[in-house]
N, C-alpha and C positions, 0 to 999 in steps of 0.2 A: 488864762491861758489863750493864746493866739492861734487861729485857725487860718491858715493860708489855703484859699480856695481860688479857682480860676474865676468864679462868678460869686462874689460875697454876698449878693442879693439872696442867695439861697439859705443864708443863715438868719432865720427870723425868729426874733424873741417875743412875738405876739400871737395870740389866737386869731384865727381866720374865719370872719363871721360876715355873711352876706356881702362877700366881695371886698371887705375892708379889714385892716389889721387892727386889732383891739388890744390896747395897753391897759396896764393895771398897777397900782402902787405896790401892791404885794407881789412878791417875786419869788420864783421857784428855781433853785440852783440845779442846773444839770452837770453831772460830774462824769470824768472818765474813769470807768472801773478799774483801769489798769494802774492808775497812779492817784487817783482821788482829787485830781485837779479839776476846778471848775471850767467847764467849756463854755457855758453861757447862763445868763439869768433870764429867764422866760416869765412873761406876765402870768400870774396866777389867778386864773378865771375861776368862776364858780357857778352856783346854780342860776344867778341872774343871766350871765353870759350864755349858759347852756340853753336856757328858756328862749333867749333872743335868737340863737342858732335855730331852734325848732321852728319858732315863728317865721323865720326867714326862709327856711327850707319849705315851709307850707306855702309861703306866698310864691315861691319860685316854682312850685310843682306844676301847676297848670300850664304855664308856658313850656316848661321842659318836657312833660309828658306828651304835649301836642305836637311836638317836632317829630318828623318821620325818623324811623330807625337809621336810615342812610344819613340824615342830617347830624344826628348824634354821633354816628360813627365817625364822620369827618373830624369833629372836634376831638373825640377820644384818641384818634390816630395821631392828632397833633401833639397830644397829651404824652403818648407812648414815645413818639419820636424826640421830645424834649427830654424825656428820661434817659433815652439812649445818648443823647448829645451831652448830658451832664452826669454821666455814669461815674466818673472818677470822683466828682465833688459829692455827690450823693453817697458813694461808699466811703468816703474819708469821714463824712459826717456820721454815717452809721457807725463805723468802727470806733470812732472816738466816744460815742455816748453809750454804745452797747458792749463793744470789747471784742468782737469776733475778728478773726484774721482778715486783713484787707481783701485778700483774694476771695474769701467767702462772702464779704460784704459786696464785692463787684458782681459776684454771682447772684446775690439776692436782689440787686438792683435789676439785672436782666430778667430775673424770674418774675419779680414784682411787675415790671414794665409788660411783660408778655401777657399779663392777665388783662390789661388795658387793651391790648392789640386784640386778644382772642374775643373778648365780648364785644368789642367794637364791630367785629365781623358776625359773631353769633347773634347779636340783636336782630340782625336782618333775616334771620331764620327762626324767629319766634312764631312758627306756624300754629294756627288754629286747626278746626275741623269742620266739615259738615257731615251730619250723622243722618242715615235713613230715618224717615219719620214712621211712626206706626200707623198714620193715617195720611191719605192723599192731600188733605187741605191744609198741612202743616209743612214747615221746614225747620230744621234744628241746625243751628250755627253755634260754634264754640269760639270764643276769642280770648286772647290773653292781653292783659292789661297791666301797667304798673301797680304795684300794691300801694304805693304812697311814699311818704316820708319815712327814711329807714335811719334808725339809731344804731350806733356801733360802739363797742368798746374792744380796743386791740391791745396785744401784750407788747413786752419789751424784747422778747427773744427774735422776733422778725419784724422790726418796726417800720418796714417799708412793705414788704409783701403782704402782711397781714391785712393792711389797709387796702392796697390796690386790689387783692383778690376779692374783697367785698365791695368796695367803690365801683371797680370796674363793671361788675355785674349789676349792680343797682342803677348806676347811671345809664348803662346801655339799655336797661329795661324801661327807662323813663322815670325813675325814682330820683328823689333828692336825698341828700346824705349828710348827716351830721356824725362826726366820730370823736371819741375821747379816747387819745392815745395814752399810753402808760406814761407816767410821770419821769420815769427814768429815762425815756427815749422819745421826747416830744419833737426833737429837732428835725429828724426823718420826715415825720408827718408834715411839719410845717414846710419843708422844702419841697414836698410834693404839692402841698397847696400852692406855693408860689408858681410852680410849673403849671398847675391846673389853671391859674389866673392868665398865665401868658397863652396857654392854648385856647383860651376863649370860652372856657366853661362859665356860664352866666353866674352873676351875683346870686347867692343863696342855694345854688345846686350843690356845691361842695364846701362843707364847713368842718373846720377843725377846733376844738375846744380844749385848750390846756388847763389842767387845775388838779390841786391835791385832794379836793374834797370829793373823793371817790364815792362815798355814800350818797351825798346830796345830788351830784350830777349824775350818778347812776340811776337815781329815783327818777329824775326828769326824763332820762332816756327810756327807761322802761315802763313808766306810768303816765306820761303826757299823753293826753288823748289825740293829739295831732301825730305822734308816732305810730305808723302802721305795721312796721316791721322792725325787730330788734335782732342784732346779731352779735354774737360774743365768741372771742377766742380767749381761753384762760383755763383756770384750774376747775375741777369739777365741783368742789365745794361752793366757789364764788358763784359758778353757773346755776347751780341749784337755787341759790338766793335770787338771782335775778330772774330765773324761770318764774319763781313765785311772785315776783313783783310784777311780771309781764301779765300775770293771770287777771288782775284786777280790770284791765281793759281789753283783755283777749286778743292780745298781738299775735301776729305771725312771728315765729322764733326759728332761729337756727343757732345751734350751738356746736363748738368744736372744742372739746374738753380734755381732760388729762388721758394719759396713756400709761400702758405698762407692757411695751412690746416685747414678746418673745422672739429669739433667733435661734432657730432651730437647725443643728447640724446633724444630719443622719450619717449612718456609716458608709453610705455609697456616694456621699457628697465630694465635689472637687474641693479638697481642703484648702489648698492655696486660695482658690477664689472665695470660700467661705470666710477666710481669715481676712482678706482684703475687704470683703463686703462688711464684715463686722466691724473692723476698725473705722470704716468710713461711715457707717451708721451710728455708731456709739459716740465717737469723738468729735463729730461736726458740732461747731458752736459750743464746744466744751461739754457736750451732752445736754445742753439746754434746749433740747427741741422736744415736742410732744410725740413725735414718731419715732425718735431714736431708740436703739436697741437698749432695753432695760435689763433683760434677762437673757443669758446665753445658755441654751439648753444643748448639751452635746451627748450623742450616743456614746455609751461607756467603750466601745470598741476602738473609737478615734479620739477619746477624750484627751489622752497623753499627747498624740501628736498635734492635734488642734491647739491644745493650751500652750505648748512649747512655741509653736510658730506665731500664736497670737501674742504672747508675752514679748517675744522678740520683736515683733512689729510695733507694738505699743511703746516699748522702751525707746524706739527711736523718734518719737513725737517730741518735737520742740515746744516749751511753754514759754510764753513772753507776751509783750505788748502786741496787740494786733495790727499795729501800723509797721512793725518790723516784718520785712519780706521773709524771714526765716521761721517765723511763727506758725505752729501748726494748731496750738490750743491757746486762746487767749484767756482772760480772767472770768470768774463768775460774775454775775451782775452786781453782787455786793457782799458785804461780810456775813449778812444773815444767810445768804444762800450758802456759803461755805460752811457755815455752822450746821445747817441742815444736812449737808452731806456728810460732815465729820460725824454727826450723831448716827446716821444710819450705818455708816461703816463700822463705827464703834460699838454699836449696839449688837450689830451681826457678828462681829469678832467676838464678842463676849459670849455668844452662845455657839461658837464653833467654827465660824468662817476663818479662812487664812489669807492674809495678806501676801501676795507673791510679787507684787509690783506696786510702788506708791503708798498710798494709804494715809497721806498726810498733806498739810499745806506745803506750798513752795516755800523755801527759805526766804526770810525778810520780805514777806508780802502778806497782804490782808485778804486779796480776793482771788488769788491763785490756788488751785488744788492739783497736785500731781496726777497725772494719768494713772489710774489704779486697776488692778486685777485682783479678784478674789476668788479662791477655789474652796472646795469643801462646804459650798453654800447648799441649803435646802430650800425649797420653794416657800417655806413657812417663816424665813427670816425677814427682818424688816427690809433688808436690801432688796428682796425679791417681791414683798407685798407693796411696797410703796414706789411712786415715781420718783426717780433718783435726781434727775435735772441736774447732773454733774458727770464728770469724766470718770465713772466708775463702773467696771464691768464684773458682775458676778457670774461665775461659771458653775452650772448646775448639771450633773449627769443623769442620764435615763437609760432604761433597758430596751424599751419596745417603742413602737410607733403609737400604740394605743396610750401608753404612759406619757409620751411627749405631748400628744394632743390634749390629754386630761390636764397635765401641768400648765400647758400654754394657756388653756381656757379657764383655768382656776384663778380668776381675777374678776373684779367689777368692771374693769376696763375693757374696751373693744375697739381701740383706734386701728393700730397697725401691727401686723405680724410679718415675720419673714422665716423662710426655710430654704435650706439647700439639700438637694437630692437630685440624682441623675436616673431615677426610676419613674417611668411615666405613670404607672400605675399608682404609685405613692403619691406623686404630685397631684393627681386629681383627688384621691382620698383626703389628703390633708389639707389641701386648699379649700375644699368644700367644708371640712370639719371644723377649721379654726373660726371662732366666733369674733371675727374682727371686719371692720369695714373695708380694709386695705390689706392684700397680702402680697409681699414681694416673694417671687420664687426664683432662686438663684440670682437674685439682684435686690440690692438695698437701696437703690435710688429710684424710688417710686413716685415722687412727687413731679408732676408736669402739668401744664395748663389744661390738656386736653382730657384728663382723668379726673373722675370725681373723687374729691378728698372728703373724707368724714369717717365717723366711727358709729359704733353701736353700743349697747348697754350704756354704762355711766360715763362714756366718752362722748356723748351727745347724739345729735340727729341734725339731718340736713346734709347737703353736700355743696362744696365749693369747687370752682373750676369746671371745666367740661360743659357739655350742652346741658347737663341737669342743673348747672350752677344758676344759669338764668332764670329757671323756674322758681327758685326760692324767692325771687323779687317781683313775681307776677301773680296775679289772681286769674283763675279760670272763670269766665262769664259764659253762661248759657243763654242764647236768644231763641225763644220759640216764636216763630212767625205763623200765625193762624189765619184763617179766613182766606185762603188763596184759591 
């Protein structure tokens, strides 16, 4: 498959280690989920290359950490600008390997680049403290220093932004970075590495290792003694295993894991706004986001009105190849993902859920699933208990505010939640009662660089973005000066 880019140097088929491009006889085919065509064959690295990247990052750490925050900021801002300059090419690469509509891909490039800019500026505000001493002959000073070499594993659903959100903070803090991107979407990561090199990021500071040996490479990133911090975005089950591996060397860890986001519509809500918010939250990236709406909880008094308007809005969404300008929903990442969605829908229908829209694969396709709406759903059905990761909306009704809160919190996950209401008292009560790290109130577009992104319970720990995101890559050091 031929890709036409304005800058063909952005399409890299090699891992990027210590400022060099590393080839391999073993190859990894990257395919377009919309049509199954091979986009590129990328060198398939493994444990040896991952260990080399860690050693390179360790070697580069002292020099990079010794640079002033202002010096690092200048380089990071060049990186940010290069991403903006190449937005169209980066978006095309992203859509071809991941499948999301091109407009969404362009939005992700801007979103991802914004983290580089944000942390380039935030690094200059990594303030310490002076603390009043309990005695007159001592002084207490608190410093923040880079934690060290960072290992990262990132997912396929946001192959640009999930890297920049971590790397921007890590590099700004003075850390060096080794990332293993998802094997389905390595080209976006490698394009970002090409721009990092052009921006003047020194060799060894930013490394991208692509390979199919997830277990072996993961063990290097979680157990290598030179890795000081490990960060992961992905499923809860995988995250638990990686946390366990990190315990052998007591690494600093941050985890952004699975979700089961409730979207609550109360009887006093602006129904039209709620419908628009639910459609945007649920069907972005074909439902393949960790914070997308997973369950729609609607108060019985407005359930019929909401459902009618929601089904009408969803029925207008166009399914197709993400490259097409008319596409609203692209393919799922692969046929296994479609099968998983099919199983959740079919199992729920078998116990009483009703399909009112969609409920099947798109005709003559492997990876496309039609936008789907289910009614007559209860909170204990498979479609409500599990993270769907597909374009399916289960609608569940409730009677009271207390019941809605109880249903929303009845899950091991706690990443994002949403609700619509115009009652200021209810807004405070519900907002404080929901057991989630992020709550959207009359708004489903909650992700931005200045806000802390992260969850509670089995959705993980740590925060990305915002002023809090920099702290994830720094250690606090206390200096006690005596004999004064």
